Structure formats: structure tokens, C-alpha cells
All heavy atoms as an XYZ file, in Angstrom:
669
protein
N     -10.513     19.544    -26.296
C      -9.723     20.400    -25.455
C      -8.574     19.646    -24.827
O      -8.459     18.432    -24.939
N      -7.759     20.372    -24.149
C      -6.588     19.848    -23.431
C      -6.564     20.370    -22.044
O      -6.862     21.520    -21.804
C      -5.333     20.262    -24.225
C      -4.053     19.837    -23.555
C      -2.843     20.435    -24.316
N      -1.623     19.986    -23.700
C      -0.786     19.125    -24.262
N      -1.039     18.631    -25.448
N       0.279     18.724    -23.623
N      -6.166     19.526    -21.084
C      -6.004     19.935    -19.726
C      -4.542     20.155    -19.442
O      -3.724     19.251    -19.647
C      -6.576     18.871    -18.739
C      -6.303     19.287    -17.280
C      -8.046     18.672    -18.967
N      -4.158     21.387    -19.055
C      -2.759     21.688    -18.785
C      -2.695     22.387    -17.432
O      -3.380     23.365    -17.174
C      -2.165     22.607    -19.858
C      -0.713     22.853    -19.634
C       0.007     23.407    -20.868
O      -0.501     23.261    -21.995
N       1.111     24.028    -20.655
N      -1.843     21.840    -16.531
C      -1.668     22.372    -15.199
C      -0.166     22.617    -14.964
O       0.630     21.737    -15.196
C      -2.176     21.407    -14.085
C      -1.973     21.964    -12.721
C      -3.637     21.081    -14.349
N       0.172     23.846    -14.565
C       1.550     24.176    -14.251
C       1.610     24.827    -12.858
O       0.893     25.803    -12.624
C       2.157     25.128    -15.285
O       2.032     24.571    -16.586
C       3.601     25.414    -14.991
N       2.386     24.235    -11.955
C       2.489     24.712    -10.583
C       3.958     24.838    -10.196
O       4.755     23.914    -10.510
C       1.794     23.731     -9.620
C       1.925     24.132     -8.176
C       0.333     23.531     -9.971
N       4.342     25.918     -9.554
C       5.710     26.065     -9.113
C       6.024     25.183     -7.941
O       6.999     24.397     -7.984
N       5.237     25.242     -6.881
C       5.415     24.394     -5.718
C       4.058     23.908     -5.249
O       3.149     24.702     -5.078
C       6.066     25.182     -4.531
C       6.167     24.318     -3.289
C       7.437     25.726     -4.922
N       3.929     22.594     -5.117
C       2.678     22.016     -4.653
C       2.385     20.672     -5.306
O       2.922     20.357     -6.341
N       1.527     19.912     -4.666
C       1.097     18.637     -5.224
C      -0.065     18.818     -6.209
O      -0.863     19.749     -6.019
C       0.629     17.683     -4.087
C       1.782     17.376     -3.121
O       2.940     17.535     -3.471
O       1.458     16.936     -1.981
N      -0.106     17.948     -7.190
C      -1.185     18.037     -8.176
C      -1.828     16.682     -8.321
O      -1.120     15.667     -8.430
C      -0.653     18.490     -9.583
C      -1.771     18.477    -10.579
C       0.032     19.828     -9.463
N      -3.186     16.627     -8.297
C      -3.914     15.401     -8.537
C      -4.901     15.611     -9.684
O      -5.580     16.629     -9.690
C      -4.710     14.957     -7.265
C      -3.784     14.574     -6.135
C      -4.557     13.938     -4.989
O      -5.650     13.365     -5.207
N      -4.018     14.033     -3.789
N      -4.931     14.662    -10.617
C      -5.841     14.736    -11.724
C      -6.647     13.460    -11.745
O      -6.088     12.360    -11.669
C      -5.084     14.855    -13.081
C      -6.009     14.814    -14.244
C      -4.210     16.149    -13.126
N      -7.984     13.592    -11.772
C      -8.861     12.466    -11.803
C      -9.707     12.500    -13.082
O     -10.320     13.506    -13.374
C      -9.739     12.454    -10.563
N      -9.693     11.366    -13.810
C     -10.460     11.293    -15.036
C      -9.656     11.764    -16.231
O      -8.739     12.551    -16.095
N      -9.958     11.216    -17.396
C      -9.260     11.603    -18.617
C     -10.276     11.742    -19.758
O     -10.619     10.777    -20.398
C      -8.241     10.549    -18.992
C      -7.096     10.317    -18.095
C      -6.272      9.137    -18.546
C      -6.198     11.547    -18.050
N     -10.740     12.928    -19.975
C     -11.587     13.147    -21.100
C     -10.873     13.799    -22.252
O     -11.424     13.916    -23.371
N      -9.652     14.208    -22.004
C      -8.840     14.926    -23.021
C      -7.386     14.692    -22.688
O      -7.024     14.185    -21.632
C      -9.145     16.419    -22.899
N      -6.447     15.078    -23.591
C      -5.031     14.994    -23.293
C      -4.718     15.825    -22.014
O      -5.314     16.855    -21.763
C      -4.367     15.640    -24.515
C      -5.360     15.420    -25.629
C      -6.700     15.532    -24.957
N      -3.752     15.313    -21.241
C      -3.400     15.952    -19.953
C      -1.922     16.217    -19.936
O      -1.098     15.364    -20.287
C      -3.788     14.989    -18.756
C      -3.244     15.573    -17.451
C      -5.261     14.788    -18.729
N      -1.545     17.448    -19.499
C      -0.126     17.769    -19.278
C      -0.028     18.463    -17.933
O      -0.629     19.491    -17.703
C       0.430     18.687    -20.348
C       1.903     18.996    -20.190
C       2.459     19.813    -21.341
C       3.948     20.023    -21.107
N       4.549     20.782    -22.212
N       0.760     17.861    -17.006
C       0.909     18.412    -15.648
C       2.407     18.613    -15.392
O       3.209     17.742    -15.665
C       0.375     17.427    -14.600
C       0.650     17.931    -13.186
C      -1.098     17.143    -14.813
N       2.781     19.817    -14.944
C       4.143     20.165    -14.623
C       4.168     20.863    -13.285
O       3.424     21.783    -13.029
C       4.754     21.087    -15.706
O       4.564     20.503    -16.976
C       6.212     21.356    -15.418
N       5.041     20.399    -12.400
C       5.298     21.100    -11.147
C       6.800     21.141    -10.862
O       7.508     20.189    -11.236
C       4.522     20.472     -9.956
O       4.766     21.230     -8.778
C       4.932     19.039     -9.707
N       7.243     22.215    -10.276
C       8.686     22.337     -9.937
C       9.045     21.468     -8.756
O       9.974     20.682     -8.771
N       8.266     21.599     -7.652
C       8.462     20.836     -6.461
C       7.093     20.315     -5.999
O       6.218     21.131     -5.687
C       9.123     21.682     -5.346
C       9.273     20.848     -4.067
C      10.444     22.222     -5.776
N       6.931     19.014     -5.909
C       5.689     18.454     -5.476
C       5.397     17.114     -6.154
O       6.070     16.746     -7.125
N       4.445     16.407     -5.626
C       4.055     15.106     -6.173
C       2.922     15.276     -7.207
O       2.108     16.186     -7.073
C       3.565     14.168     -5.056
C       4.658     13.807     -4.048
O       5.879     13.926     -4.414
O       4.342     13.441     -2.941
N       2.901     14.394     -8.197
C       1.836     14.359     -9.157
C       1.163     12.992     -9.143
O       1.839     11.982     -9.208
C       2.384     14.624    -10.579
C       1.263     14.574    -11.626
C       3.097     16.003    -10.672
N      -0.153     13.003     -9.045
C      -0.929     11.738     -9.064
C      -1.965     11.910    -10.129
O      -2.744     12.862    -10.138
C      -1.596     11.453     -7.709
C      -2.425     10.176     -7.782
C      -0.546     11.340     -6.578
N      -2.026     10.914    -11.033
C      -3.059     10.922    -12.082
C      -3.848      9.617    -11.973
O      -3.285      8.546    -11.844
C      -2.408     11.062    -13.496
C      -1.669     12.384    -13.582
C      -3.436     10.914    -14.588
C      -0.885     12.554    -14.872
N      -5.166      9.738    -12.089
C      -6.074      8.576    -12.016
C      -7.086      8.678    -13.142
O      -7.519      9.771    -13.497
C      -6.815      8.533    -10.690
C      -5.934      8.431     -9.495
C      -6.730      8.404     -8.192
N      -5.903      8.457     -7.040
C      -5.253      7.451     -6.488
N      -5.373      6.222     -7.025
N      -4.489      7.618     -5.419
N      -7.473      7.539    -13.686
C      -8.451      7.536    -14.719
C      -8.618      6.141    -15.348
O      -8.006      5.174    -14.916
N      -9.443      6.050    -16.378
C      -9.645      4.797    -17.055
C      -8.476      4.478    -18.027
O      -8.116      5.311    -18.836
C     -10.964      4.982    -17.828
C     -11.101      6.422    -17.964
C     -10.380      7.075    -16.826
N      -7.960      3.284    -17.939
C      -6.866      2.855    -18.815
C      -7.235      2.871    -20.268
O      -6.433      3.147    -21.128
C      -6.364      1.466    -18.377
C      -5.274      0.858    -19.180
C      -5.328     -0.300    -19.863
C      -3.956      1.385    -19.362
N      -4.120     -0.531    -20.477
C      -3.282      0.480    -20.191
C      -3.323      2.535    -18.938
C      -1.958      0.693    -20.600
C      -1.979      2.743    -19.334
C      -1.336      1.802    -20.164
N      -8.531      2.609    -20.525
C      -8.959      2.517    -21.928
C      -8.823      3.843    -22.679
O      -8.780      3.866    -23.903
C     -10.416      2.062    -21.984
O     -11.222      3.012    -21.303
N      -8.686      4.976    -22.000
C      -8.558      6.287    -22.651
C      -7.108      6.746    -22.773
O      -6.813      7.680    -23.504
C      -9.330      7.300    -21.855
C     -10.817      7.122    -21.908
C     -11.574      8.172    -21.166
O     -10.997      9.058    -20.546
N     -12.881      8.111    -21.191
N      -6.164      6.061    -22.130
C      -4.772      6.471    -22.166
C      -4.085      6.042    -23.443
O      -4.125      4.901    -23.843
C      -3.996      5.862    -20.966
C      -2.524      6.249    -20.991
C      -4.597      6.317    -19.646
N      -3.439      7.034    -24.100
C      -2.657      6.723    -25.304
C      -1.161      6.809    -24.933
O      -0.720      6.056    -24.057
N      -0.431      7.712    -25.542
C       0.989      7.843    -25.250
C       1.120      8.444    -23.823
O       0.500      9.457    -23.522
C       1.672      8.762    -26.260
C       3.158      8.812    -26.019
C       3.883      9.468    -27.199
O       3.308      9.674    -28.248
N       5.143      9.750    -26.994
N       1.983      7.833    -23.041
C       2.147      8.239    -21.633
C       3.637      8.575    -21.408
O       4.504      7.817    -21.793
C       1.750      7.078    -20.714
C       1.936      7.232    -19.234
C       0.835      8.115    -18.681
C       1.854      5.883    -18.568
N       3.911      9.693    -20.725
C       5.246     10.093    -20.432
C       5.293     10.659    -19.020
O       4.588     11.631    -18.736
C       5.733     11.173    -21.418
O       6.983     11.679    -21.051
N       6.072      9.983    -18.133
C       6.170     10.413    -16.735
C       7.631     10.698    -16.444
O       8.526      9.917    -16.844
C       5.681      9.326    -15.799
C       4.255      8.775    -16.082
C       3.942      7.626    -15.144
C       3.202      9.863    -16.016
N       7.940     11.804    -15.700
C       9.337     12.220    -15.456
C       9.425     12.875    -14.123
O       8.572     13.693    -13.735
C       9.748     13.159    -16.566
C      11.036     13.961    -16.343
C      12.239     13.054    -16.423
C      11.142     15.089    -17.383
N      10.537     12.597    -13.387
C      10.904     13.357    -12.199
C      12.417     13.601    -12.228
O      13.182     12.748    -12.656
C      10.484     12.649    -10.899
O      10.834     13.505     -9.810
C      11.144     11.306    -10.741
N      12.790     14.794    -11.753
C      14.220     15.103    -11.635
C      14.849     14.407    -10.444
O      15.917     13.816    -10.518
N      14.153     14.429     -9.307
C      14.565     13.753     -8.078
C      13.339     13.133     -7.468
O      12.447     13.872     -7.018
C      15.218     14.712     -7.056
C      15.583     13.991     -5.784
C      16.449     15.410     -7.679
N      13.224     11.806     -7.463
C      12.065     11.147     -6.926
C      11.816      9.836     -7.655
O      12.746      9.305     -8.305
N      10.593      9.340     -7.567
C      10.290      8.074     -8.212
C       9.076      8.222     -9.128
O       8.225      9.119     -8.956
C       9.993      6.987     -7.183
O       8.849      7.280     -6.402
N       8.985      7.317    -10.094
C       7.927      7.315    -11.076
C       7.304      5.921    -11.078
O       8.035      4.914    -11.161
C       8.449      7.629    -12.513
C       7.376      7.440    -13.555
C       8.964      9.032    -12.559
N       5.973      5.814    -10.970
C       5.305      4.511    -11.002
C       4.039      4.611    -11.863
O       3.361      5.611    -11.899
C       4.911      4.022     -9.601
O       4.138      5.008     -8.946
C       6.142      3.691     -8.761
N       3.763      3.505    -12.537
C       2.575      3.359    -13.373
C       1.858      2.087    -12.949
O       2.442      1.014    -12.874
C       2.966      3.250    -14.850
C       1.883      2.872    -15.834
C       0.788      3.920    -15.877
C       2.490      2.661    -17.235
N       0.536      2.235    -12.641
C      -0.289      1.092    -12.246
C      -1.444      1.001    -13.235
O      -2.191      1.930    -13.394
C      -0.814      1.283    -10.848
C       0.273      1.550     -9.837
N       1.025      0.544     -9.258
C       0.755      2.716     -9.325
C       1.912      1.073     -8.422
N       1.742      2.387     -8.449
N      -1.522     -0.164    -13.929
C      -2.593     -0.371    -14.919
C      -3.323     -1.698    -14.542
O      -2.782     -2.450    -13.709
C      -2.034     -0.469    -16.333
O      -1.431     -1.779    -16.497
C      -1.055      0.614    -16.644
N      -4.444     -2.002    -15.187
C      -5.092     -3.272    -14.956
C      -4.201     -4.445    -15.342
O      -4.426     -5.588    -14.873
C      -6.323     -3.206    -15.837
C      -6.587     -1.759    -16.025
C      -5.221     -1.123    -16.041
N      -3.176     -4.230    -16.083
C      -2.277     -5.326    -16.534
C      -1.015     -5.416    -15.734
O      -0.138     -6.269    -15.999
C      -1.981     -5.154    -18.002
C      -3.173     -5.428    -18.845
C      -3.135     -4.886    -20.236
N      -4.336     -5.065    -21.001
C      -5.517     -4.532    -20.760
N      -5.678     -3.805    -19.680
N      -6.556     -4.735    -21.505
N      -0.818     -4.565    -14.749
C       0.378     -4.649    -13.876
C       0.959     -3.260    -13.598
O       0.401     -2.262    -13.991
N       2.106     -3.287    -12.923
C       2.765     -2.041    -12.529
C       4.179     -1.941    -13.136
O       4.820     -2.996    -13.365
C       2.867     -1.986    -10.994
O       1.626     -1.975    -10.393
N       4.587     -0.733    -13.388
C       5.903     -0.463    -13.951
C       6.537      0.663    -13.124
O       5.852      1.548    -12.594
C       5.848      0.010    -15.407
C       5.280     -1.003    -16.422
C       5.106     -0.317    -17.765
C       6.232     -2.163    -16.561
N       7.866      0.602    -12.988
C       8.592      1.676    -12.313
C       9.500      2.384    -13.308
O       9.893      1.827    -14.322
C       9.448      1.070    -11.178
N       9.758      3.655    -13.013
C      10.622      4.431    -13.900
C      12.051      3.959    -13.864
O      12.429      3.196    -12.957
N      12.808      4.417    -14.796
C      14.243      4.060    -14.902
C      15.129      5.272    -14.645
O      14.799      6.351    -15.137
C      14.575      3.481    -16.265
C      13.843      2.186    -16.530
C      14.212      1.689    -17.911
N      13.454      0.458    -18.188
C      14.034     -0.678    -18.550
N      15.335     -0.754    -18.728
N      13.308     -1.740    -18.774
N      16.198      5.057    -13.915
C      17.117      6.132    -13.652
C      17.687      5.999    -12.250
O      17.161      5.281    -11.417
N      18.787      6.727    -11.965
C      19.393      6.693    -10.675
C      18.755      7.722     -9.746
O      18.218      7.406     -8.709
C      20.913      6.928    -10.762
C      21.675      5.788    -11.514
C      23.120      6.161    -11.675
C      21.544      4.480    -10.755
N      18.898      8.975    -10.075
C      18.255     10.031     -9.268
C      16.993     10.528     -9.983
O      15.940     10.565     -9.419
C      19.251     11.224     -9.067
C      18.549     12.354     -8.298
C      20.477     10.737     -8.319
N      17.146     10.840    -11.236
C      15.940     11.194    -12.055
C      15.380      9.891    -12.608
O      16.092      8.924    -12.805
C      16.315     12.143    -13.175
O      17.185     11.535    -14.067
N      14.079      9.874    -12.787
C      13.420      8.675    -13.375
C      12.485      9.092    -14.483
O      11.841     10.155    -14.414
C      12.620      7.902    -12.306
C      13.509      7.184    -11.269
C      12.744      6.221    -10.429
O      11.516      5.966    -10.686
O      13.331      5.665     -9.506
N      12.420      8.269    -15.504
C      11.478      8.477    -16.631
C      10.762      7.174    -16.914
O      11.293      6.083    -16.649
C      12.207      8.968    -17.885
O      13.143      7.967    -18.308
C      12.916     10.289    -17.667
N       9.572      7.311    -17.462
C       8.817      6.167    -17.891
C       7.965      6.568    -19.104
O       7.243      7.558    -19.025
C       7.933      5.641    -16.769
C       7.285      4.274    -16.964
C       7.037      3.612    -15.619
C       5.981      4.384    -17.703
N       8.091      5.850    -20.185
C       7.254      6.079    -21.349
C       6.556      4.777    -21.664
O       7.117      3.695    -21.551
C       8.135      6.499    -22.544
N       5.258      4.906    -21.971
C       4.443      3.709    -22.227
C       3.316      4.073    -23.205
O       2.941      5.255    -23.315
C       3.871      3.189    -20.897
C       3.405      1.769    -20.937
N       4.268      0.721    -21.033
C       2.170      1.261    -20.902
C       3.561     -0.387    -21.035
N       2.281     -0.103    -20.938
N       2.767      3.081    -23.860
C       1.649      3.293    -24.806
C       0.446      2.562    -24.277
O       0.470      1.365    -24.030
C       2.035      2.777    -26.182
C       0.930      2.980    -27.198
C       0.658      4.439    -27.522
O       1.549      5.247    -27.660
N      -0.619      4.763    -27.585
N      -0.628      3.283    -24.066
C      -1.905      2.679    -23.666
C      -2.771      2.390    -24.872
O      -2.410      2.700    -25.992
N      -3.956      1.831    -24.633
C      -4.861      1.449    -25.721
C      -5.680      2.589    -26.302
O      -6.281      2.448    -27.355
C      -5.778      0.419    -25.075
C      -5.840      0.826    -23.624
C      -4.477      1.391    -23.332
N      -5.712      3.751    -25.634
C      -6.588      4.832    -26.053
C      -5.867      5.916    -26.823
O      -4.801      5.709    -27.404
N      -6.498      7.134    -26.838
C      -5.975      8.210    -27.659
C      -5.451      9.418    -26.813
O      -4.774     10.247    -27.399
C      -7.078      8.713    -28.596
N      -5.803      9.494    -25.541
C      -5.413     10.675    -24.785
C      -3.930     10.634    -24.371
O      -3.466      9.688    -23.771
C      -6.279     10.794    -23.483
N      -3.180     11.672    -24.767
C      -1.795     11.800    -24.351
C      -1.739     12.239    -22.890
O      -2.457     13.124    -22.498
C      -1.089     12.866    -25.249
O      -1.168     12.443    -26.588
C       0.350     13.028    -24.852
N      -0.878     11.584    -22.116
C      -0.735     11.923    -20.695
C       0.737     12.216    -20.462
O       1.587     11.368    -20.648
C      -1.191     10.757    -19.780
C      -0.967     11.107    -18.333
C      -2.659     10.438    -20.055
N       1.019     13.459    -20.049
C       2.374     13.890    -19.711
C       2.376     14.435    -18.301
O       1.552     15.300    -17.976
C       2.866     15.000    -20.672
C       2.907     14.602    -22.112
C       3.222     15.795    -22.982
O       4.361     16.248    -22.952
O       2.296     16.284    -23.668
N       3.297     13.949    -17.459
C       3.404     14.473    -16.104
C       4.869     14.576    -15.707
O       5.624     13.632    -15.951
C       2.638     13.579    -15.104
N       5.250     15.687    -15.133
C       6.644     15.872    -14.748
C       6.737     16.760    -13.503
O       5.879     17.618    -13.260
C       7.509     16.471    -15.867
O       7.055     17.800    -16.167
N       7.786     16.473    -12.686
C       8.105     17.324    -11.542
C       9.607     17.402    -11.416
O      10.328     16.460    -11.817
C       7.478     16.724    -10.228
O       7.773     17.638     -9.144
C       7.995     15.355     -9.882
N      10.096     18.539    -10.938
C      11.541     18.658    -10.718
C      11.972     17.837     -9.519
O      12.931     17.086     -9.560
N      11.265     18.013     -8.387
C      11.527     17.256     -7.190
C      10.207     16.736     -6.660
O       9.294     17.479     -6.301
C      12.163     18.148     -6.079
C      13.507     18.678     -6.598
C      12.371     17.346     -4.798
C      14.129     19.760     -5.696
N      10.061     15.407     -6.589
C       8.836     14.775     -6.119
C       8.564     13.462     -6.854
O       9.355     13.060     -7.704
N       7.492     12.848     -6.472
C       7.120     11.573     -7.089
C       5.985     11.772     -8.110
O       5.143     12.653     -7.925
C       6.632     10.562     -6.032
C       7.734     10.242     -5.008
O       8.917     10.307     -5.374
O       7.373      9.940     -3.850
N       5.995     10.939     -9.138
C       4.922     10.956    -10.160
C       4.331      9.564    -10.172
O       5.075      8.591    -10.394
C       5.479     11.333    -11.540
C       4.361     11.284    -12.555
C       6.132     12.702    -11.531
N       3.031      9.465     -9.937
C       2.403      8.173    -10.022
C       1.105      8.246    -10.829
O       0.400      9.255    -10.761
C       2.101      7.608     -8.616
O       1.251      8.466     -7.905
N       0.852      7.201    -11.618
C      -0.340      7.144    -12.432
C      -1.036      5.855    -12.112
O      -0.442      4.761    -12.110
C       0.057      7.219    -13.921
N      -2.341      5.930    -11.797
C      -3.162      4.785    -11.420
C      -4.324      4.695    -12.367
O      -5.214      5.592    -12.338
C      -3.661      4.958     -9.983
C      -2.561      5.207     -8.996
N      -1.948      4.196     -8.250
C      -1.934      6.339     -8.616
C      -1.019      4.703     -7.500
N      -0.997      6.026     -7.702
N      -4.369      3.667    -13.175
C      -5.450      3.566    -14.203
C      -6.254      2.270    -13.940
O      -5.642      1.205    -13.768
C      -4.867      3.579    -15.591
C      -4.174      4.874    -15.906
C      -2.787      4.904    -16.073
C      -4.882      6.045    -16.027
C      -2.144      6.128    -16.348
C      -4.227      7.251    -16.333
C      -2.872      7.273    -16.478
N      -7.542      2.406    -13.923
C      -8.437      1.289    -13.758
C      -8.912      0.827    -15.133
O      -8.687      1.519    -16.140
C      -9.601      1.647    -12.875
C     -10.466      2.794    -13.415
C     -11.509      3.284    -12.461
N     -12.387      4.224    -13.091
C     -12.090      5.515    -13.347
N     -10.928      5.997    -12.972
N     -12.955      6.306    -13.894
N      -9.600     -0.305    -15.176
C     -10.042     -0.886    -16.447
C     -10.976      0.043    -17.222
O     -10.768      0.301    -18.396
C     -10.789     -2.219    -16.191
C     -11.004     -3.013    -17.454
C      -9.739     -3.451    -18.160
O      -8.826     -3.972    -17.512
O      -9.642     -3.288    -19.398
N     -11.995      0.630    -16.636
C     -12.931      1.500    -17.330
C     -13.133      2.759    -16.543
O     -13.415      2.897    -15.463
C     -14.266      0.844    -17.592
C     -14.153     -0.333    -18.516
N     -13.942     -0.239    -19.832
C     -14.166     -1.686    -18.263
C     -13.851     -1.439    -20.398
N     -13.999     -2.312    -19.443
């Protein structure tokens, strides 16, 4: 299965990754947490705000002036996509 969340206005938090995840919000922050070993292709985007990725191997920040994007490849198979029009996107992954 796939986890898909779409919100017009509001913050979204996702904990755990048993399947591919896609989170979209128009206005609000997105926080994703889970085991790094399950993360495959990762795509984080904000129109206005910041993007950060925290893994057991270090942290990365998104690129851009007003909008920020970050694409990364993890060791697992689950696709992780998170985007917001206005707000911050952060992903925090632990070792297991």
C-alpha cells in the first residue's frame, strides 16, 4: 500500500515508514520521522520556507532562495515525497 495525505491548511506529521509516503499541504509544516533503512528515493519541496533532512549520517538543507528543494537517495525502497506551498518540510530518520 501507499500512504497519501493531502491537506489544504494545517501541519502534517508522519511517523514510521512501512510503505511509500506522499504528503502535500498548501499551507503548513510537514514533519516525517522513521527508520533510515526503509527510505529510498526522497523528495522534499517548499514554495516558501525551509527544507531539512536529518539522517544517521548527517544533515542536509534544501537549495533555493525562497522556495527550497532537496532530493536524496536512501538505502531502502520506500519512496518519500513531501511538499508544502508555504511552510517548512523536515525529515528525521533514525538508524533503525
